[in-house]
TIKOLLUM-402643 format. One record per residue (C-alpha): y, z, x. Coordinates in nm, 3 decimals, padded with zeros to 5 digits. Each point is the difference from the previous one (the first is absolute). Layout:
BEGIN
v/w/u
Y/Z/X
...
This chain:
BEGIN
v/w/u
23.643/07.639/10.615
-00.066/00.205/00.310
00.278/00.105/00.235
-00.212/-00.153/00.275
00.066/-00.359/-00.114
00.376/00.061/00.014
-00.026/00.151/00.348
-00.228/-00.284/00.109
00.245/-00.260/-00.128
00.286/00.167/00.189
-00.208/00.008/00.318
-00.164/-00.344/-00.005
00.283/-00.202/-00.156
00.370/-00.055/00.057
00.278/-00.132/-00.225
-00.032/-00.359/-00.128
00.118/-00.247/00.261
-00.038/00.239/00.293
-00.357/-00.092/00.089
00.110/-00.211/00.296
00.119/00.248/00.262
00.344/-00.119/00.110
00.345/00.148/00.047
00.236/-00.293/-00.069
-00.223/-00.301/-00.062
00.021/-00.113/-00.365
00.227/00.295/-00.077
00.200/-00.204/-00.252
-00.316/-00.096/-00.188
-00.125/00.359/00.001
00.336/00.123/-00.124
-00.005/-00.262/-00.275
-00.343/00.117/-00.115
00.098/00.368/00.011
00.319/-00.070/-00.192
-00.202/-00.175/-00.271
-00.261/00.276/-00.021
00.211/00.313/00.055
00.359/-00.116/-00.067
00.099/00.114/00.349
-00.086/-00.056/00.365
00.039/00.365/00.098
-00.262/00.276/00.010
-00.276/-00.248/-00.088
-00.284/00.210/00.142
00.075/00.292/-00.233
00.065/-00.222/-00.302
-00.334/-00.170/00.058
-00.183/00.333/00.031
00.165/00.122/-00.319
-00.127/-00.310/-00.184
-00.366/00.024/00.104
-00.129/00.230/-00.273
00.166/-00.194/-00.279
-00.118/-00.335/00.138
-00.359/00.119/00.038
-00.006/00.136/-00.354
00.149/-00.315/-00.151
-00.227/-00.232/-00.198
00.164/-00.298/00.172
-00.176/-00.184/00.284
00.079/00.131/00.346
00.132/-00.223/00.276
-00.113/00.080/00.356
00.109/-00.170/00.322
-00.237/-00.030/00.296
00.218/-00.140/00.278
-00.275/-00.074/00.251
-00.073/-00.330/00.173
-00.218/00.147/00.275
-00.311/-00.140/-00.169
00.137/-00.355/00.018
-00.005/-00.152/00.343
00.112/-00.363/-00.032
00.362/00.037/-00.108
00.155/00.342/-00.057
00.283/00.072/-00.242
-00.169/00.098/-00.328
00.112/00.359/00.062
00.337/-00.105/-00.145
-00.156/-00.128/-00.321
00.030/00.325/-00.200
00.372/00.046/00.065
00.102/-00.362/-00.063
-00.225/-00.048/-00.303
00.120/00.324/-00.160
00.359/-00.121/00.013
-00.099/-00.337/-00.144
-00.188/00.166/-00.286
00.301/00.216/-00.085
00.234/-00.300/00.011
-00.212/-00.255/-00.185
-00.218/00.216/-00.226
00.209/00.305/-00.095
-00.192/00.037/-00.327
-00.322/00.109/00.173
-00.132/00.348/-00.073
-00.138/00.178/00.306
00.068/00.305/00.216
00.045/-00.039/00.375
-00.196/00.275/00.174
00.106/-00.107/00.352
-00.152/-00.137/00.320
-00.293/00.113/00.213
00.135/00.154/00.322
-00.107/-00.270/00.243
-00.029/00.038/00.376
00.021/-00.373/00.075
-00.243/00.001/00.294
-00.290/00.151/-00.195
-00.248/-00.147/-00.247
-00.278/00.249/-00.081
-00.077/00.346/00.135
-00.357/-00.092/00.093
00.141/-00.215/00.283
00.188/00.297/00.155
-00.104/00.277/00.236
00.061/00.365/-00.082
00.298/00.038/00.233
00.180/-00.298/-00.155
-00.061/00.137/-00.350
00.134/00.341/00.107
00.314/-00.154/00.153
00.063/-00.214/-00.308
-00.046/00.300/-00.229
00.271/00.176/00.197
00.226/-00.303/-00.048
-00.068/-00.043/-00.374
-00.051/00.358/-00.117
00.137/00.212/00.285
-00.348/00.151/00.017
-00.272/-00.121/00.234
-00.258/00.197/-00.199
00.081/-00.167/-00.332
-00.302/-00.135/-00.188
00.185/-00.310/-00.117
-00.080/-00.340/00.155
00.255/-00.197/00.199
-00.082/-00.371/-00.034
00.123/-00.225/-00.282
-00.339/-00.079/-00.154
-00.124/00.358/00.030
00.321/00.140/-00.151
-00.018/-00.248/-00.288
-00.358/00.093/-00.079
00.071/00.374/00.001
00.304/-00.039/-00.225
-00.184/-00.225/-00.247
-00.304/00.228/-00.009
00.215/00.300/-00.089
00.208/-00.203/-00.246
-00.308/-00.112/-00.195
-00.155/00.345/00.019
00.305/00.143/-00.176
00.077/-00.303/-00.217
-00.324/-00.194/-00.057
00.167/-00.257/-00.226
00.306/-00.056/00.218
00.086/-00.367/00.055
00.121/-00.080/00.351
00.179/-00.317/00.107
00.027/-00.021/00.377
00.201/-00.225/00.230
-00.121/-00.077/00.351
-00.008/-00.050/00.285
-00.276/-00.224/00.127
-00.318/-00.031/-00.203
-00.180/00.278/00.186
00.196/00.246/-00.216
-00.210/-00.110/-00.299
-00.306/00.158/00.161
00.102/00.363/-00.072
00.177/-00.093/-00.325
-00.303/-00.176/-00.150
-00.255/00.239/00.150
00.172/00.303/-00.152
00.049/-00.182/-00.333
-00.367/-00.098/-00.025
-00.125/00.349/00.086
00.228/00.151/-00.264
-00.115/-00.247/-00.264
-00.366/00.053/00.081
00.048/00.375/-00.032
00.135/-00.060/-00.351
-00.287/-00.231/-00.094
00.234/-00.300/-00.011
-00.135/-00.340/00.106
00.265/-00.183/00.203
00.036/-00.344/00.155
00.239/-00.131/00.266
00.202/-00.318/-00.053
00.107/-00.117/00.345
00.257/-00.279/00.049
00.004/-00.130/00.359
-00.014/-00.310/00.218
-00.260/00.178/00.212
-00.329/00.171/-00.086
00.072/00.321/00.197
-00.377/00.032/00.033
-00.035/00.039/00.374
-00.218/00.288/00.111
00.241/00.068/00.285
00.277/-00.173/00.192
00.001/00.037/00.377
-00.205/00.319/-00.034
00.220/00.161/-00.269
-00.191/00.042/-00.323
00.293/00.066/-00.237
00.284/-00.250/00.005
00.172/-00.265/-00.208
-00.295/-00.238/00.040
-00.282/00.245/-00.078
00.118/00.248/-00.263
-00.196/-00.169/-00.280
-00.327/00.037/00.187
00.048/00.373/00.027
00.086/00.067/-00.365
-00.312/-00.180/-00.129
-00.216/00.317/00.023
00.233/00.170/-00.247
-00.048/-00.265/-00.268
-00.289/00.021/-00.246
-00.086/-00.355/00.108
00.151/-00.229/00.267
00.050/-00.272/-00.264
00.268/00.225/-00.148
00.223/-00.118/00.284
00.150/-00.324/-00.136
00.211/-00.199/00.245
00.252/-00.268/-00.097
00.202/-00.246/00.207
-00.233/-00.014/00.303
00.054/-00.305/00.223
00.036/00.106/00.364
-00.350/00.076/00.121
-00.236/-00.099/00.278
-00.291/00.021/-00.246
-00.051/-00.157/-00.340
-00.015/00.176/-00.335
-00.379/00.019/-00.009
-00.007/00.189/00.330
00.225/00.277/-00.126
-00.157/00.026/-00.344
-00.358/-00.006/00.132
00.070/00.238/00.291
00.205/00.260/-00.186
-00.079/-00.058/-00.366
00.367/-00.037/-00.098
00.146/-00.261/-00.234
00.259/-00.252/00.115
00.227/-00.255/-00.165
00.154/-00.212/00.274
00.353/-00.133/-00.038
-00.122/-00.358/-00.029
-00.225/00.097/-00.290
00.282/00.180/-00.182
00.237/-00.292/00.056
-00.257/-00.250/-00.131
-00.143/00.198/-00.289
00.316/00.183/-00.109
00.094/00.367/-00.004
-00.089/00.042/-00.367
-00.355/-00.119/00.047
-00.052/00.222/00.305
00.140/00.302/-00.185
-00.239/-00.067/-00.287
-00.300/-00.013/00.236
00.104/00.329/00.158
00.052/00.162/-00.340
-00.344/-00.109/-00.117
-00.156/00.156/00.308
00.195/00.327/-00.032
-00.100/00.031/-00.365
-00.364/-00.073/00.075
-00.001/00.269/00.268
00.183/00.245/-00.229
00.276/00.064/00.253
00.248/00.266/-00.110
00.299/-00.034/00.233
00.143/-00.230/00.266
00.177/00.044/00.331
00.203/-00.302/00.117
00.069/-00.046/00.371
00.248/-00.280/00.062
00.055/-00.143/00.347
00.314/-00.213/-00.021
-00.166/-00.272/00.210
-00.222/-00.081/-00.298
00.303/-00.206/-00.099
00.072/-00.333/00.161
00.239/00.026/00.294
00.258/-00.184/-00.211
00.039/00.321/-00.200
-00.085/00.261/00.262
00.072/-00.076/00.363
00.145/00.344/00.086
-00.343/00.131/00.090
-00.214/00.029/00.310
-00.237/-00.285/-00.084
00.155/-00.248/-00.244
-00.252/-00.262/-00.110
00.039/-00.340/-00.173
-00.209/-00.103/-00.299
00.034/00.329/-00.184
00.074/00.120/-00.350
00.335/-00.019/-00.169
00.164/00.307/-00.158
-00.058/-00.120/-00.357
-00.376/-00.027/00.059
-00.017/00.349/00.146
00.207/00.162/-00.273
-00.194/-00.188/-00.268
-00.333/00.130/00.128
00.129/00.357/00.025
00.141/-00.012/-00.353
-00.321/-00.144/-00.146
-00.207/00.273/00.165
00.246/00.269/-00.110
-00.033/-00.106/-00.364
-00.359/00.121/-00.010
-00.041/00.241/00.291
00.198/00.297/00.126
00.168/-00.055/00.336
00.024/00.355/00.132
00.074/-00.062/00.368
00.159/-00.275/00.206
00.166/-00.086/00.328
00.224/-00.269/00.144
-00.041/-00.053/00.373
00.089/-00.217/00.300
00.362/-00.077/-00.089
00.175/-00.013/00.338
00.368/-00.056/-00.087
00.122/-00.039/00.358
-00.260/-00.269/00.074
00.043/-00.368/-00.089
-00.207/-00.303/00.096
00.203/-00.257/00.192
-00.097/-00.296/-00.216
00.111/00.131/-00.341
00.325/-00.125/-00.152
00.042/00.242/-00.291
00.210/00.316/00.026
-00.192/00.292/00.146
-00.072/00.283/-00.042
00.163/-00.039/-00.343
-00.267/-00.239/-00.134
-00.295/00.217/00.103
00.167/00.322/-00.113
00.104/-00.138/-00.338
-00.344/-00.141/-00.074
-00.172/00.309/00.137
00.220/00.211/-00.227
-00.086/-00.215/-00.304
-00.374/00.046/00.059
00.049/00.370/00.073
00.197/00.036/-00.323
-00.284/-00.168/-00.189
-00.247/00.251/00.146
00.221/00.303/-00.067
00.057/-00.114/-00.358
-00.374/-00.039/-00.049
-00.062/00.349/00.140
00.271/00.144/-00.225
-00.127/-00.168/-00.317
-00.179/00.182/-00.283
-00.317/-00.183/00.100
00.002/00.184/00.333
């Protein structure tokens, strides 16, 4: 392990739970998380820095928070997902084996460095690194990509579970993952749970956002059909449009509900075996679930999957394929649709934690 990856982690990340820049907001929840992780609420910055080397060298999956919702644009609030979901995981799934590496240092107004002018980048470097001439990026997606690139360069087999944030954060996570796998000669596929296709080319002139990230990771796949989408139901176009235009595979929620999760999982497994896929990355947008189970999100949708279907599919895939990367995104714990009558955000957080636990367990298994 190079000293550079430790220095990079210290520069680009901050302690778990601190990714949303606030002074007093959610202080009790941050303190609760720090108490659970470090057995104290004092001197957290130094304790976190002291833990970095050991956490990076551990064989356990890493947990990374990306507290950005700048790539959303309909309903903000997913930036709180990493903090709230972490606490739920610790409370409801204390048996999980992972190491928390921290949060990306998010400037909440910024998305990607390519949208910024030089003066803005210089000013933000002064704010983040106390050095306007730093070579590090300043925007959430750019920071995430640089960290992941260096992580995989030093630890090619490292398994990373990330919590967003809106779904735009999956763009750098998946892009870096796929490049690292290709460098190792590993054939990877993406399993994408979502109510939406996320296959826009751009949204209002912005090419990378929550509705377009899938489009822009397709060039990094060996074939576009290695992007397999499940739970789709909110779309202005039908399935044939997306599959014929982009070459992806889709299993809409109605199809899964009618045919059954087991049958769908079997069809996916047969395809993955035929294509001799080596490893899987699972990106899970919480709105893949019906709004009955997940309304604390920016775009809750009816007619979706239930948690048992989702977990069943993940477990069936994990029996025969290594899941070596995953993310859980779009949980917005301070957001709740007016028409729901179940307790929120507890319902969404508890179910999101159960699916996250399933993914972390799969990544931590001998098969992975």
